[in-house]
N, C-alpha and C positions, 0 to 999 in steps of 0.2 A: 112065376109065382105060381105053384099049382094046389099047394095048401091053403083051405082059408086060415086066414089070421086070427088069433086068439089075443085079445088084449087083456094084460091081469097084472097085478103087483108081483115083483122079483120076490121068490121063496128064499129063505136062508139055504146056503149052498150052490145058489146059481149066481153067485158074485163073481167067481171066476170067470166063467161062461158070459158073462156082460162084459164084464171088462176085458175079453179076449175082443168082443166085439168093438168095444168103444176104441181099443189100440189098433186094431185092422183099419177101421174107418177113419182115425186121425192120421195113423200113417199114410196112408193114400192120400187123403185131401187137405189135410191140415199140415203135416209136419214139414212140409217142404217150406214153408213159409214161417219157419220157427228157426230161431238159433237152437244150438246144441242144449246151451243151458234152460232155454223154455221148451225144448221138448221133454228135459227132465224133469223139470219143474212139474208139467203137464200130467207125467207118468207117475209122477210121486203122488199127485191129486187123485190119480184114476185106479188105485192100488186098489185090490179085491177085499182087503181088510178092512179099509177106511170107507168103503162104498157100502158096506153092510153094516159098519158104526155108523155112518150118518143113517141110512134108512132107517135105524134101530131109535135114531134120536129126534131129530126134528125135518127128516127130508123123506120122501118116498120115492122109488124107482118103478115105473110102468114099462112094460114091456110089451112089442108086438112079437108074437110068437106064433111060428108056422106049423109046432108041434115035431120039427124035425132040425129048427133051427130057429136061433135068436134074430128077427128083420130089423129089430128096432128097440131103442129104449130112450126112456128120457128121467132125469133125476130132477125132481124138483123139493127146493125148500118150501115148508108150509106158508111162510110169510111172501110166496109167489117169485120166487127167483129162480130161473132156469141152472141149473149147475152142470147137469151134463145130457146133450141129445145128439143121439147119433143113430142113423138109419143106413143098414148095410147097402154097398155101392148098387146091388140088384134091385131094391126095392125104392130106392130116390125115386121121385118124380112120379111116383106111382099112388099117392094119397097116404100113405103109410105115416111121414112125420105129421101131416096134418091131423089125422085121427089121433095119434097120439097126444100132440099138443090141446085137440079137444076135450079128450077123456081127461088129461092131467089137469088143465083148468076147471073142470068139474070136481075132482077129486081135491084139489087146493082147496076150491070154494065151501065146499061141504066142510072140509076139516077147518076153514077158517074165513067163515062169511066176510070177514072185513076187508079182506084182500081186494085192492079196485084196480090194482095193476101188478103186471108181469114184467120182471127186467130179466134179461140176459146180457153176458158178457160176450160178444159173437166173434166167432175167429173172423177175420176180414173176407176171406172167401164165401162165409156162410151168409154175409149181410144179404145180400138180394134174396135169399131163401127164406129168412127171418121178416122180411120186408112183404114178402107173399102171403107171409102167414098172419101179417097185419101189424107187426113192429114197427116201431121208426126210430130213427137214429135218436140216441139222448145226450150225445157229442162227438167229438172227435176220435179216430182211432187213439189208443193209449199201448203203454207198455207197462204191465206191472210183474216184478218178481221174473221177468225177460219174458213173458208171456204178453204176445199181442193180442188185441180185442177191440172191439167197437161195442160201446154200451148203447142198449137199446131199450125199448120199454114200448109195451103193449097194454092201452088203456081197456080194461075190462069192463067199465061202462058203455063202450061204445062197440064193445065185441058180442056178437049174437053166438052163446054157445051151445045153440039147437043146431047151427050147421058147421061141418068143419071149415076150416079156413083155407083158403085157395092154396095149392102148393105148386 
């Protein structure tokens, strides 16, 4: 990681690069745990056109950018749900994910001050990472539309947004 990271909102026209990152990380770390149908379902959600549409509606996409490549991304609904959250392999465990989450929470609370918790449907292999970021399990592993996930929640009333969550 040579270039300093810039954290910023996704710009129109970048959705294909963002979904390339999402699919690369998904294929490496998550897809092996999914059925063929589950992979297809995830791919249809991660479509660049749909990402752009969601970002214009009630979602936003925050990027960690090295100015040479996108190191990570988080897509959040303004009601406090993490829709997508991926960090390039070489940037994992370096604080990029924690900083993306911290900054996304700040944006979310500015846009919707009523948000008191953040939810995520974590892939089974990311549960430990989300727990390090302050999330707790909100139920057992489930499968919907062939996609495996563990529902998790982060109580913002117990979260200090001035410091990045541990990663």
